[in-house]
All heavy atoms as TSV, in Angstrom:
chain	resi	resn	atom	element	x	y	z
A	1	GLU	N	N	10.599	-7.276	11.315
A	1	GLU	CA	C	9.641	-7.843	10.379
A	1	GLU	C	C	10.338	-8.888	9.527
A	1	GLU	O	O	11.470	-8.697	9.075
A	1	GLU	CB	C	9.071	-6.752	9.476
A	1	GLU	CG	C	8.113	-7.280	8.449
A	1	GLU	CD	C	7.472	-6.183	7.612
A	1	GLU	OE1	O	7.452	-5.017	8.046
A	1	GLU	OE2	O	7.001	-6.504	6.522
A	2	VAL	N	N	9.647	-9.978	9.303
A	2	VAL	CA	C	10.111	-11.024	8.400
A	2	VAL	C	C	9.077	-11.144	7.291
A	2	VAL	O	O	7.882	-11.272	7.557
A	2	VAL	CB	C	10.274	-12.378	9.117
A	2	VAL	CG1	C	10.531	-13.501	8.125
A	2	VAL	CG2	C	11.393	-12.304	10.138
A	3	GLY	N	N	9.541	-11.077	6.049
A	3	GLY	CA	C	8.670	-11.238	4.892
A	3	GLY	C	C	9.055	-12.491	4.137
A	3	GLY	O	O	10.216	-12.675	3.788
A	4	LEU	N	N	8.086	-13.359	3.913
A	4	LEU	CA	C	8.316	-14.592	3.157
A	4	LEU	C	C	7.407	-14.589	1.943
A	4	LEU	O	O	6.246	-14.182	2.033
A	4	LEU	CB	C	8.015	-15.814	4.031
A	4	LEU	CG	C	8.817	-15.929	5.324
A	4	LEU	CD1	C	8.290	-17.095	6.157
A	4	LEU	CD2	C	10.286	-16.095	5.019
A	5	GLY	N	N	7.925	-15.061	0.822
A	5	GLY	CA	C	7.133	-15.046	-0.397
A	5	GLY	C	C	7.182	-16.342	-1.168
A	5	GLY	O	O	8.238	-16.953	-1.288
A	6	ASP	N	N	6.035	-16.749	-1.658
A	6	ASP	CA	C	5.939	-17.869	-2.596
A	6	ASP	C	C	5.844	-17.238	-3.983
A	6	ASP	O	O	4.788	-17.160	-4.587
A	6	ASP	CB	C	4.706	-18.715	-2.283
A	6	ASP	CG	C	4.500	-19.834	-3.301
A	6	ASP	OD1	O	5.487	-20.283	-3.890
A	6	ASP	OD2	O	3.338	-20.235	-3.500
A	7	THR	N	N	6.975	-16.763	-4.475
A	7	THR	CA	C	6.981	-15.965	-5.700
A	7	THR	C	C	6.803	-16.787	-6.965
A	7	THR	O	O	6.593	-16.206	-8.033
A	7	THR	CB	C	8.272	-15.143	-5.803
A	7	THR	OG1	O	9.384	-16.041	-5.784
A	7	THR	CG2	C	8.377	-14.150	-4.657
A	8	ILE	N	N	6.850	-18.116	-6.865
A	8	ILE	CA	C	6.581	-18.930	-8.051
A	8	ILE	C	C	5.233	-19.633	-7.959
A	8	ILE	O	O	4.828	-20.341	-8.869
A	8	ILE	CB	C	7.715	-19.939	-8.347
A	8	ILE	CG1	C	7.909	-20.909	-7.182
A	8	ILE	CG2	C	8.999	-19.201	-8.674
A	8	ILE	CD1	C	8.868	-22.049	-7.496
A	9	GLY	N	N	4.526	-19.444	-6.839
A	9	GLY	CA	C	3.148	-19.916	-6.716
A	9	GLY	C	C	2.969	-21.406	-6.586
A	9	GLY	O	O	2.001	-21.947	-7.115
A	10	VAL	N	N	3.849	-22.094	-5.865
A	10	VAL	CA	C	3.732	-23.546	-5.738
A	10	VAL	C	C	3.354	-24.020	-4.334
A	10	VAL	O	O	3.188	-25.214	-4.117
A	10	VAL	CB	C	5.026	-24.262	-6.194
A	10	VAL	CG1	C	5.301	-23.995	-7.659
A	10	VAL	CG2	C	6.213	-23.858	-5.335
A	11	ALA	N	N	3.201	-23.104	-3.391
A	11	ALA	CA	C	2.856	-23.494	-2.016
A	11	ALA	C	C	1.420	-23.996	-1.942
A	11	ALA	O	O	0.572	-23.668	-2.777
A	11	ALA	CB	C	3.031	-22.312	-1.066
A	12	THR	N	N	1.164	-24.801	-0.918
A	12	THR	CA	C	-0.191	-25.256	-0.597
A	12	THR	C	C	-0.573	-24.671	0.757
A	12	THR	O	O	0.299	-24.233	1.517
A	12	THR	CB	C	-0.256	-26.790	-0.512
A	12	THR	OG1	O	0.512	-27.217	0.638
A	12	THR	CG2	C	0.276	-27.448	-1.778
A	13	PRO	N	N	-1.856	-24.684	1.097
A	13	PRO	CA	C	-2.255	-24.199	2.418
A	13	PRO	C	C	-1.537	-24.942	3.559
A	13	PRO	O	O	-1.215	-24.341	4.578
A	13	PRO	CB	C	-3.761	-24.437	2.450
A	13	PRO	CG	C	-4.169	-24.321	1.012
A	13	PRO	CD	C	-3.030	-24.969	0.251
A	14	TRP	N	N	-1.272	-26.215	3.379
A	14	TRP	CA	C	-0.557	-26.989	4.403
A	14	TRP	C	C	0.868	-26.480	4.556
A	14	TRP	O	O	1.374	-26.368	5.669
A	14	TRP	CB	C	-0.574	-28.475	4.054
A	14	TRP	CG	C	-1.966	-29.004	4.031
A	14	TRP	CD1	C	-2.681	-29.489	5.092
A	14	TRP	CD2	C	-2.842	-29.057	2.907
A	14	TRP	NE1	N	-3.946	-29.838	4.685
A	14	TRP	CE2	C	-4.078	-29.598	3.351
A	14	TRP	CE3	C	-2.722	-28.710	1.565
A	14	TRP	CZ2	C	-5.157	-29.787	2.504
A	14	TRP	CZ3	C	-3.801	-28.908	0.718
A	14	TRP	CH2	C	-5.001	-29.433	1.185
A	15	ASP	N	N	1.520	-26.163	3.436
A	15	ASP	CA	C	2.869	-25.580	3.497
A	15	ASP	C	C	2.849	-24.261	4.263
A	15	ASP	O	O	3.718	-23.992	5.091
A	15	ASP	CB	C	3.419	-25.293	2.088
A	15	ASP	CG	C	3.592	-26.522	1.230
A	15	ASP	OD1	O	3.891	-27.600	1.773
A	15	ASP	OD2	O	3.441	-26.386	-0.003
A	16	VAL	N	N	1.858	-23.444	3.962
A	16	VAL	CA	C	1.745	-22.117	4.584
A	16	VAL	C	C	1.605	-22.254	6.094
A	16	VAL	O	O	2.325	-21.609	6.858
A	16	VAL	CB	C	0.550	-21.337	3.987
A	16	VAL	CG1	C	0.293	-20.055	4.752
A	16	VAL	CG2	C	0.807	-21.057	2.506
A	17	ARG	N	N	0.705	-23.121	6.537
A	17	ARG	CA	C	0.514	-23.314	7.977
A	17	ARG	C	C	1.791	-23.819	8.640
A	17	ARG	O	O	2.156	-23.358	9.727
A	17	ARG	CB	C	-0.630	-24.292	8.232
A	17	ARG	CG	C	-1.994	-23.702	7.964
A	17	ARG	CD	C	-3.106	-24.670	8.369
A	17	ARG	NE	N	-4.355	-24.249	7.794
A	17	ARG	CZ	C	-4.871	-24.726	6.663
A	17	ARG	NH1	N	-4.261	-25.675	5.997
A	17	ARG	NH2	N	-6.023	-24.264	6.207
A	18	ARG	N	N	2.452	-24.761	8.008
A	18	ARG	CA	C	3.683	-25.341	8.567
A	18	ARG	C	C	4.772	-24.273	8.709
A	18	ARG	O	O	5.448	-24.204	9.734
A	18	ARG	CB	C	4.162	-26.499	7.689
A	18	ARG	CG	C	5.297	-27.283	8.279
A	18	ARG	CD	C	5.621	-28.552	7.514
A	18	ARG	NE	N	5.850	-28.310	6.092
A	18	ARG	CZ	C	5.063	-28.751	5.111
A	18	ARG	NH1	N	3.983	-29.469	5.374
A	18	ARG	NH2	N	5.350	-28.492	3.856
A	19	VAL	N	N	4.931	-23.426	7.707
A	19	VAL	CA	C	5.947	-22.372	7.770
A	19	VAL	C	C	5.616	-21.357	8.865
A	19	VAL	O	O	6.497	-20.963	9.641
A	19	VAL	CB	C	6.098	-21.672	6.396
A	19	VAL	CG1	C	6.888	-20.385	6.527
A	19	VAL	CG2	C	6.758	-22.609	5.404
A	20	ILE	N	N	4.369	-20.943	8.948
A	20	ILE	CA	C	3.980	-19.976	9.976
A	20	ILE	C	C	4.194	-20.569	11.364
A	20	ILE	O	O	4.728	-19.899	12.260
A	20	ILE	CB	C	2.526	-19.505	9.777
A	20	ILE	CG1	C	2.428	-18.681	8.493
A	20	ILE	CG2	C	2.035	-18.700	10.988
A	20	ILE	CD1	C	1.015	-18.324	8.093
A	21	GLU	N	N	3.800	-21.815	11.555
A	21	GLU	CA	C	4.009	-22.456	12.855
A	21	GLU	C	C	5.491	-22.485	13.215
A	21	GLU	O	O	5.863	-22.211	14.356
A	21	GLU	CB	C	3.442	-23.879	12.838
A	21	GLU	CG	C	1.938	-23.919	12.836
A	21	GLU	CD	C	1.379	-25.310	12.559
A	21	GLU	OE1	O	2.176	-26.275	12.439
A	21	GLU	OE2	O	0.147	-25.434	12.464
A	22	ARG	N	N	6.336	-22.792	12.250
A	22	ARG	CA	C	7.779	-22.852	12.512
A	22	ARG	C	C	8.344	-21.472	12.855
A	22	ARG	O	O	9.156	-21.334	13.778
A	22	ARG	CB	C	8.504	-23.447	11.296
A	22	ARG	CG	C	9.986	-23.582	11.477
A	22	ARG	CD	C	10.286	-24.549	12.634
A	22	ARG	NE	N	11.685	-24.596	12.939
A	22	ARG	CZ	C	12.504	-25.582	12.583
A	22	ARG	NH1	N	12.045	-26.609	11.911
A	22	ARG	NH2	N	13.768	-25.539	12.904
A	23	VAL	N	N	7.936	-20.462	12.107
A	23	VAL	CA	C	8.402	-19.101	12.397
A	23	VAL	C	C	7.967	-18.692	13.800
A	23	VAL	O	O	8.760	-18.109	14.558
A	23	VAL	CB	C	7.888	-18.092	11.348
A	23	VAL	CG1	C	8.150	-16.661	11.791
A	23	VAL	CG2	C	8.531	-18.355	9.995
A	24	ARG	N	N	6.745	-18.993	14.172
A	24	ARG	CA	C	6.237	-18.610	15.495
A	24	ARG	C	C	6.991	-19.323	16.619
A	24	ARG	O	O	7.167	-18.772	17.695
A	24	ARG	CB	C	4.741	-18.890	15.608
A	24	ARG	CG	C	3.885	-18.026	14.701
A	24	ARG	CD	C	4.040	-16.563	15.003
A	24	ARG	NE	N	3.102	-15.760	14.224
A	24	ARG	CZ	C	3.335	-14.529	13.846
A	24	ARG	NH1	N	4.463	-13.946	14.145
A	24	ARG	NH2	N	2.447	-13.868	13.141
A	25	VAL	N	N	7.479	-20.539	16.362
A	25	VAL	CA	C	8.288	-21.251	17.358
A	25	VAL	C	C	9.673	-20.608	17.481
A	25	VAL	O	O	10.174	-20.364	18.571
A	25	VAL	CB	C	8.423	-22.751	16.995
A	25	VAL	CG1	C	9.511	-23.429	17.809
A	25	VAL	CG2	C	7.091	-23.460	17.185
A	26	GLU	N	N	10.281	-20.331	16.346
A	26	GLU	CA	C	11.649	-19.816	16.323
A	26	GLU	C	C	11.744	-18.333	16.689
A	26	GLU	O	O	12.742	-17.896	17.261
A	26	GLU	CB	C	12.276	-20.031	14.936
A	26	GLU	CG	C	12.396	-21.487	14.532
A	26	GLU	CD	C	13.342	-22.282	15.414
A	26	GLU	OE1	O	14.323	-21.722	15.943
A	26	GLU	OE2	O	13.086	-23.490	15.582
A	27	ALA	N	N	10.717	-17.572	16.328
A	27	ALA	CA	C	10.722	-16.120	16.590
A	27	ALA	C	C	9.299	-15.686	16.914
A	27	ALA	O	O	8.614	-15.074	16.088
A	27	ALA	CB	C	11.258	-15.378	15.372
A	28	PRO	N	N	8.827	-15.999	18.113
A	28	PRO	CA	C	7.409	-15.799	18.440
A	28	PRO	C	C	6.910	-14.358	18.370
A	28	PRO	O	O	5.726	-14.137	18.146
A	28	PRO	CB	C	7.286	-16.346	19.863
A	28	PRO	CG	C	8.667	-16.399	20.388
A	28	PRO	CD	C	9.584	-16.551	19.210
A	29	ASP	N	N	7.792	-13.388	18.528
A	29	ASP	CA	C	7.346	-11.994	18.548
A	29	ASP	C	C	7.566	-11.250	17.237
A	29	ASP	O	O	7.296	-10.050	17.154
A	29	ASP	CB	C	8.060	-11.244	19.680
A	29	ASP	CG	C	7.712	-11.819	21.043
A	29	ASP	OD1	O	6.547	-12.226	21.232
A	29	ASP	OD2	O	8.604	-11.864	21.916
A	30	VAL	N	N	8.050	-11.944	16.223
A	30	VAL	CA	C	8.349	-11.270	14.960
A	30	VAL	C	C	7.051	-10.895	14.238
A	30	VAL	O	O	6.046	-11.602	14.312
A	30	VAL	CB	C	9.252	-12.151	14.061
A	30	VAL	CG1	C	8.474	-13.312	13.464
A	30	VAL	CG2	C	9.882	-11.326	12.960
A	31	TYR	N	N	7.081	-9.758	13.576
A	31	TYR	CA	C	5.980	-9.290	12.730
A	31	TYR	C	C	6.130	-10.017	11.401
A	31	TYR	O	O	7.151	-9.880	10.728
A	31	TYR	CB	C	6.117	-7.782	12.566
A	31	TYR	CG	C	4.917	-7.092	11.982
A	31	TYR	CD1	C	3.794	-6.844	12.755
A	31	TYR	CD2	C	4.928	-6.651	10.668
A	31	TYR	CE1	C	2.699	-6.181	12.224
A	31	TYR	CE2	C	3.839	-5.993	10.132
A	31	TYR	CZ	C	2.733	-5.765	10.916
A	31	TYR	OH	O	1.656	-5.111	10.392
A	32	LEU	N	N	5.144	-10.824	11.014
A	32	LEU	CA	C	5.274	-11.717	9.856
A	32	LEU	C	C	4.409	-11.261	8.693
A	32	LEU	O	O	3.200	-11.064	8.833
A	32	LEU	CB	C	4.898	-13.142	10.256
A	32	LEU	CG	C	5.058	-14.221	9.201
A	32	LEU	CD1	C	6.501	-14.310	8.695
A	32	LEU	CD2	C	4.612	-15.561	9.758
A	33	ARG	N	N	5.058	-11.106	7.541
A	33	ARG	CA	C	4.391	-10.683	6.301
A	33	ARG	C	C	4.589	-11.769	5.254
A	33	ARG	O	O	5.678	-12.296	5.091
A	33	ARG	CB	C	5.021	-9.374	5.816
A	33	ARG	CG	C	4.504	-8.877	4.492
A	33	ARG	CD	C	5.136	-7.536	4.116
A	33	ARG	NE	N	6.584	-7.512	4.243
A	33	ARG	CZ	C	7.443	-7.932	3.302
A	33	ARG	NH1	N	7.001	-8.410	2.164
A	33	ARG	NH2	N	8.734	-7.850	3.508
A	34	LEU	N	N	3.526	-12.121	4.520
A	34	LEU	CA	C	3.609	-13.141	3.475
A	34	LEU	C	C	3.144	-12.591	2.129
A	34	LEU	O	O	2.355	-11.655	2.056
A	34	LEU	CB	C	2.767	-14.366	3.842
A	34	LEU	CG	C	3.201	-15.133	5.088
A	34	LEU	CD1	C	2.299	-16.334	5.304
A	34	LEU	CD2	C	4.638	-15.588	4.988
A	35	HIS	N	N	3.650	-13.221	1.077
A	35	HIS	CA	C	3.377	-12.808	-0.305
A	35	HIS	C	C	3.152	-14.068	-1.133
A	35	HIS	O	O	3.957	-14.991	-1.081
A	35	HIS	CB	C	4.584	-12.038	-0.838
A	35	HIS	CG	C	4.462	-11.626	-2.264
A	35	HIS	ND1	N	4.072	-10.359	-2.625
A	35	HIS	CD2	C	4.692	-12.297	-3.416
A	35	HIS	CE1	C	4.062	-10.283	-3.953
A	35	HIS	NE2	N	4.434	-11.446	-4.449
A	36	PHE	N	N	2.072	-14.113	-1.875
A	36	PHE	CA	C	1.743	-15.297	-2.675
A	36	PHE	C	C	1.488	-14.938	-4.127
A	36	PHE	O	O	1.039	-13.829	-4.431
A	36	PHE	CB	C	0.477	-15.987	-2.132
A	36	PHE	CG	C	0.611	-16.444	-0.717
A	36	PHE	CD1	C	0.028	-15.734	0.313
A	36	PHE	CD2	C	1.323	-17.591	-0.414
A	36	PHE	CE1	C	0.148	-16.144	1.630
A	36	PHE	CE2	C	1.451	-18.020	0.899
A	36	PHE	CZ	C	0.866	-17.288	1.917
A	37	HIS	N	N	1.728	-15.899	-4.993
A	37	HIS	CA	C	1.310	-15.821	-6.394
A	37	HIS	C	C	0.315	-16.938	-6.630
A	37	HIS	O	O	0.306	-17.940	-5.918
A	37	HIS	CB	C	2.510	-15.949	-7.334
A	37	HIS	CG	C	3.343	-14.709	-7.378
A	37	HIS	ND1	N	3.627	-14.045	-8.529
A	37	HIS	CD2	C	3.946	-13.987	-6.389
A	37	HIS	CE1	C	4.377	-12.984	-8.270
A	37	HIS	NE2	N	4.581	-12.932	-6.967
A	38	ASP	N	N	-0.515	-16.800	-7.641
A	38	ASP	CA	C	-1.607	-17.737	-7.898
A	38	ASP	C	C	-1.320	-18.647	-9.096
A	38	ASP	O	O	-2.227	-19.060	-9.795
A	38	ASP	CB	C	-2.904	-16.950	-8.115
A	38	ASP	CG	C	-4.133	-17.819	-7.985
A	38	ASP	OD1	O	-4.136	-18.731	-7.145
A	38	ASP	OD2	O	-5.099	-17.582	-8.739
A	39	THR	N	N	-0.073	-18.989	-9.300
A	39	THR	CA	C	0.345	-19.768	-10.470
A	39	THR	C	C	-0.446	-21.057	-10.634
A	39	THR	O	O	-0.855	-21.407	-11.741
A	39	THR	CB	C	1.850	-20.092	-10.368
A	39	THR	OG1	O	2.558	-18.876	-10.144
A	39	THR	CG2	C	2.360	-20.776	-11.612
A	40	ARG	N	N	-0.666	-21.762	-9.539
A	40	ARG	CA	C	-1.373	-23.055	-9.604
A	40	ARG	C	C	-2.775	-22.986	-9.013
A	40	ARG	O	O	-3.368	-23.995	-8.653
A	40	ARG	CB	C	-0.557	-24.126	-8.888
A	40	ARG	CG	C	0.756	-24.400	-9.591
A	40	ARG	CD	C	1.468	-25.557	-8.976
A	40	ARG	NE	N	2.708	-25.822	-9.712
A	40	ARG	CZ	C	3.607	-26.696	-9.327
A	40	ARG	NH1	N	3.419	-27.404	-8.230
A	40	ARG	NH2	N	4.698	-26.875	-10.027
A	41	GLY	N	N	-3.292	-21.771	-8.867
A	41	GLY	CA	C	-4.660	-21.603	-8.408
A	41	GLY	C	C	-4.859	-21.720	-6.902
A	41	GLY	O	O	-5.996	-21.815	-6.455
A	42	ALA	N	N	-3.782	-21.699	-6.122
A	42	ALA	CA	C	-3.914	-21.841	-4.672
A	42	ALA	C	C	-3.682	-20.532	-3.922
A	42	ALA	O	O	-3.647	-20.529	-2.693
A	42	ALA	CB	C	-2.942	-22.904	-4.166
A	43	GLY	N	N	-3.539	-19.432	-4.633
A	43	GLY	CA	C	-3.226	-18.163	-3.986
A	43	GLY	C	C	-4.206	-17.761	-2.903
A	43	GLY	O	O	-3.803	-17.430	-1.785
A	44	LEU	N	N	-5.499	-17.781	-3.204
A	44	LEU	CA	C	-6.491	-17.371	-2.202
A	44	LEU	C	C	-6.589	-18.368	-1.058
A	44	LEU	O	O	-6.763	-17.981	0.099
A	44	LEU	CB	C	-7.857	-17.169	-2.851
A	44	LEU	CG	C	-7.968	-15.931	-3.737
A	44	LEU	CD1	C	-9.352	-15.857	-4.387
A	44	LEU	CD2	C	-7.682	-14.667	-2.958
A	45	ALA	N	N	-6.463	-19.654	-1.352
A	45	ALA	CA	C	-6.467	-20.662	-0.280
A	45	ALA	C	C	-5.262	-20.460	0.628
A	45	ALA	O	O	-5.362	-20.621	1.850
A	45	ALA	CB	C	-6.451	-22.067	-0.878
A	46	ASN	N	N	-4.122	-20.081	0.058
A	46	ASN	CA	C	-2.932	-19.818	0.863
A	46	ASN	C	C	-3.107	-18.578	1.732
A	46	ASN	O	O	-2.679	-18.558	2.886
A	46	ASN	CB	C	-1.696	-19.678	-0.031
A	46	ASN	CG	C	-1.284	-21.002	-0.631
A	46	ASN	OD1	O	-1.621	-22.055	-0.122
A	46	ASN	ND2	N	-0.556	-20.941	-1.722
A	47	VAL	N	N	-3.743	-17.560	1.195
A	47	VAL	CA	C	-4.033	-16.358	1.986
A	47	VAL	C	C	-4.947	-16.726	3.156
A	47	VAL	O	O	-4.700	-16.325	4.295
A	47	VAL	CB	C	-4.670	-15.251	1.117
A	47	VAL	CG1	C	-5.230	-14.141	1.979
A	47	VAL	CG2	C	-3.643	-14.704	0.134
A	48	ALA	N	N	-5.988	-17.496	2.887
A	48	ALA	CA	C	-6.916	-17.902	3.951
A	48	ALA	C	C	-6.184	-18.702	5.027
A	48	ALA	O	O	-6.393	-18.477	6.229
A	48	ALA	CB	C	-8.071	-18.712	3.370
A	49	ALA	N	N	-5.320	-19.622	4.611
A	49	ALA	CA	C	-4.560	-20.426	5.576
A	49	ALA	C	C	-3.641	-19.538	6.406
A	49	ALA	O	O	-3.505	-19.725	7.620
A	49	ALA	CB	C	-3.755	-21.499	4.855
A	50	ALA	N	N	-3.027	-18.565	5.765
A	50	ALA	CA	C	-2.126	-17.652	6.479
A	50	ALA	C	C	-2.878	-16.818	7.505
A	50	ALA	O	O	-2.424	-16.653	8.639
A	50	ALA	CB	C	-1.406	-16.749	5.482
A	51	VAL	N	N	-4.029	-16.300	7.125
A	51	VAL	CA	C	-4.836	-15.498	8.048
A	51	VAL	C	C	-5.283	-16.362	9.232
A	51	VAL	O	O	-5.185	-15.951	10.391
A	51	VAL	CB	C	-6.038	-14.863	7.320
A	51	VAL	CG1	C	-7.018	-14.243	8.302
A	51	VAL	CG2	C	-5.546	-13.833	6.315
A	52	GLU	N	N	-5.756	-17.578	8.950
A	52	GLU	CA	C	-6.176	-18.486	10.020
A	52	GLU	C	C	-5.015	-18.818	10.954
A	52	GLU	O	O	-5.216	-19.007	12.152
A	52	GLU	CB	C	-6.740	-19.768	9.432
A	52	GLU	CG	C	-8.086	-19.601	8.775
A	52	GLU	CD	C	-8.549	-20.845	8.052
A	52	GLU	OE1	O	-7.829	-21.870	8.058
A	52	GLU	OE2	O	-9.641	-20.796	7.468
A	53	ALA	N	N	-3.798	-18.891	10.407
A	53	ALA	CA	C	-2.616	-19.242	11.203
A	53	ALA	C	C	-2.032	-18.039	11.941
A	53	ALA	O	O	-1.090	-18.193	12.705
A	53	ALA	CB	C	-1.563	-19.888	10.311
A	54	GLY	N	N	-2.560	-16.841	11.702
A	54	GLY	CA	C	-2.148	-15.676	12.472
A	54	GLY	C	C	-1.087	-14.792	11.855
A	54	GLY	O	O	-0.423	-14.044	12.561
A	55	VAL	N	N	-0.944	-14.811	10.543
A	55	VAL	CA	C	0.014	-13.914	9.889
A	55	VAL	C	C	-0.409	-12.458	10.141
A	55	VAL	O	O	-1.590	-12.174	10.337
A	55	VAL	CB	C	0.116	-14.217	8.382
A	55	VAL	CG1	C	-1.140	-13.786	7.647
A	55	VAL	CG2	C	1.332	-13.566	7.767
A	56	ASP	N	N	0.556	-11.560	10.157
A	56	ASP	CA	C	0.254	-10.151	10.447
A	56	ASP	C	C	-0.148	-9.354	9.208
A	56	ASP	O	O	-1.013	-8.497	9.278
A	56	ASP	CB	C	1.466	-9.485	11.113
A	56	ASP	CG	C	1.785	-10.135	12.447
A	56	ASP	OD1	O	0.924	-10.085	13.343
A	56	ASP	OD2	O	2.879	-10.705	12.575
A	57	VAL	N	N	0.504	-9.611	8.072
A	57	VAL	CA	C	0.256	-8.832	6.843
A	57	VAL	C	C	0.317	-9.765	5.641
A	57	VAL	O	O	1.165	-10.648	5.566
A	57	VAL	CB	C	1.308	-7.717	6.671
A	57	VAL	CG1	C	1.172	-7.042	5.331
A	57	VAL	CG2	C	1.211	-6.701	7.780
A	58	ILE	N	N	-0.578	-9.521	4.687
A	58	ILE	CA	C	-0.537	-10.191	3.388
A	58	ILE	C	C	-0.256	-9.104	2.339
A	58	ILE	O	O	-0.989	-8.118	2.266
A	58	ILE	CB	C	-1.880	-10.877	3.040
A	58	ILE	CG1	C	-2.246	-11.947	4.064
A	58	ILE	CG2	C	-1.845	-11.429	1.630
A	58	ILE	CD1	C	-1.414	-13.187	3.996
A	59	ASP	N	N	0.793	-9.298	1.541
A	59	ASP	CA	C	1.028	-8.403	0.410
A	59	ASP	C	C	-0.084	-8.634	-0.615
A	59	ASP	O	O	-0.517	-9.765	-0.807
A	59	ASP	CB	C	2.356	-8.719	-0.277
A	59	ASP	CG	C	3.568	-8.295	0.525
A	59	ASP	OD1	O	3.425	-7.432	1.406
A	59	ASP	OD2	O	4.650	-8.816	0.258
A	60	ALA	N	N	-0.502	-7.583	-1.290
A	60	ALA	CA	C	-1.562	-7.726	-2.285
A	60	ALA	C	C	-1.337	-6.763	-3.436
A	60	ALA	O	O	-0.646	-5.759	-3.300
A	60	ALA	CB	C	-2.924	-7.458	-1.651
A	61	SER	N	N	-1.938	-7.085	-4.565
A	61	SER	CA	C	-1.916	-6.194	-5.716
A	61	SER	C	C	-3.261	-6.270	-6.419
A	61	SER	O	O	-4.024	-7.198	-6.223
A	61	SER	CB	C	-0.779	-6.547	-6.680
A	61	SER	OG	O	-1.044	-7.790	-7.299
A	62	CYS	N	N	-3.513	-5.291	-7.264
A	62	CYS	CA	C	-4.737	-5.253	-8.037
A	62	CYS	C	C	-4.370	-4.987	-9.491
A	62	CYS	O	O	-3.773	-3.950	-9.787
A	62	CYS	CB	C	-5.663	-4.171	-7.496
A	62	CYS	SG	S	-7.220	-4.061	-8.391
A	63	GLY	N	N	-4.665	-5.913	-10.356
A	63	GLY	CA	C	-4.356	-5.742	-11.760
A	63	GLY	C	C	-2.847	-5.643	-12.019
A	63	GLY	O	O	-2.430	-4.982	-12.956
A	64	GLY	N	N	-2.064	-6.308	-11.158
A	64	GLY	CA	C	-0.617	-6.292	-11.328
A	64	GLY	C	C	0.073	-5.055	-10.764
A	64	GLY	O	O	1.267	-4.884	-10.911
A	65	ILE	N	N	-0.697	-4.188	-10.111
A	65	ILE	CA	C	-0.117	-2.967	-9.537
A	65	ILE	C	C	-0.036	-3.142	-8.030
A	65	ILE	O	O	-1.037	-3.396	-7.367
A	65	ILE	CB	C	-1.001	-1.745	-9.858
A	65	ILE	CG1	C	-1.110	-1.580	-11.369
A	65	ILE	CG2	C	-0.434	-0.499	-9.201
A	65	ILE	CD1	C	-2.147	-0.556	-11.781
A	66	GLY	N	N	1.127	-3.046	-7.491
A	66	GLY	CA	C	1.307	-3.201	-6.044
A	66	GLY	C	C	2.098	-4.434	-5.733
A	66	GLY	O	O	2.701	-5.050	-6.597
A	67	GLY	N	N	2.096	-4.845	-4.510
A	67	GLY	CA	C	2.875	-6.005	-4.131
A	67	GLY	C	C	2.699	-6.276	-2.714
A	67	GLY	O	O	2.779	-7.184	-2.087
């Protein structure tokens, strides 16, 4: 499993797609997990882009509990 995180919340959906595409080229069979923060308001758009690009798991929390 490979876990990647945008822990400061600056990624865009285009960044997310580009990273997933690169990981899939370099390690096509790896189980991929992503983690986003919503610092600049793009968190949900990044999750949507990741799901569309075929990520396996999205880390999530509710009210700051979880990860």
